[in-house]
C-alpha positions, 0 to 999 in steps of 0.5 A: 563851418559848424552851425551854432545852436542858440540856447533860448530860455523858456519864459516863465512867471513864478507867480503863475507857476505857483498855481499850475494845476491848482483848482480854483472852485467856481459855483457849487461843483465847478472849477478852473485851473491852469494847465500850461502857458506860453509868454508873459508881459515880456513877450508882448514887449518883445513882439512889439519891439522885434527889431530891438532884441531883449534888454534894450529898454527899461521896465518902466518903458515896457509898462508904458509900451504895453499900456500904449498898445492896449490903449490904442488897440494894437492887439497883435503883440498880445496874441504872442501869449497863450494859456491853457485851462482845464475847466468844469462848467455847467452845460448851459453856461458852457453854451455861452462860453463856446460862443467865443470861437477864438480858442482851441477846445477839447471837451469831455465826450458823453458819447465815449464816457459816462456823463459827469455825475454832478449838477449845478444846484441853486440855493433857495435865496439865489433864484433870480427874477426876469428883468423887465427891461432886458429879455436876456437878463435877470433883476432881483431875487424871489423870496427864500420861501418860494426859492426853497420849494424850487430848490427842493424840486430842482434836486428831485428833478436832477436826481430823477434825470440821473436815475433814468440815465443810469437805467438806460446805460445799464440796459445797454442803450448807447451812451450817445442816446442815453444822455439826451434827457440830461438837464443843462445843469449837468457839468461838463469838462474841457481843455480851453486854450486861448491867446491873451488878446482874445482872453481879455475880450472874453473877460471884458464881456463875461466879467461885465455886470450885465453878463449872466451870474454863472459865467461871470464867476468863472470870468472873475477867477480867470481875470483876478486870480490867473491873468493878474498873476500871469501878465500883471502889467497887461492886467493893470492896463486892461482894468484901467482902459477897458474894464473900468474905462468909458467910451463915448460915441460921436453923438454922446460927445456932441451932447457932452459939449452942449452940457459943458457949454451950459446950453440946455436947449441945444442939449435937448435939441440934440437928444431929441434929434437922436431919438432919445426923447420919444415919449409914450403916454407922457413917459420917455420910451425905452431907448437903450442908447440913451439909457447907456449914456445916462449911466455914463453921466452918472459915473461922471457925476453929471445930472441927466438934463432930461430927467 
């Protein structure tokens, strides 16, 4: 008996197809674009209902299922979707990016090719101050007057570093050695392929307000310009439950219950028991868990009991 070949149609998303290859500019000379993709919202539903087959449920039910899956962290169906990007990003930002190890990467090599002649520059009013309470973050800006001096020196330094690099190349120095003094502001390029589940994890961390400004710009383009077109139902659920959602720990729920009951003494007792009210020189000592909870209380419009 002759075996029949089942003709399968490749899943396509018109909204994403319309921007394939389009470069979305990021920072002063960076970009990100979609090279290829596999799957869609429909693929997530199909994976979750593998025993049903296509077309057995309504679109409204598909939306409900995707929201249920994301809300309850049933992540495997989201791994059925993959996307490949071509990106240009400053090397210091790329160092953070590459820490997301759940992707396939092929980066531009300065061992084989001449380094990209582009560096990320800082506008005079964009020099950020070191945050006082966060060793790895920034807070506020230097004056534009001071920034103007820093920006001028930045350009001078970058040009001089490039000049030295070109001099080494022209003298015959191996590319792998000639590159060693290029600044971290030098742009690199890469192909980056990742499944939707891990991409949403990347976006949730790098689009967060606490993330570094530069990588946040890339994450926002990926999320708002690309994923929103590719898997709109998933993106809506992600924004509702993860990005704009709030989670409470068991400790926070205990305090919330006490606040709701109006028992201020119990609220303060619990907070003190959790180490949130320790003082230094009559002022509350820094406690990250308490500060994060205070931010949640502000979102809920609840007065901070120990303020």
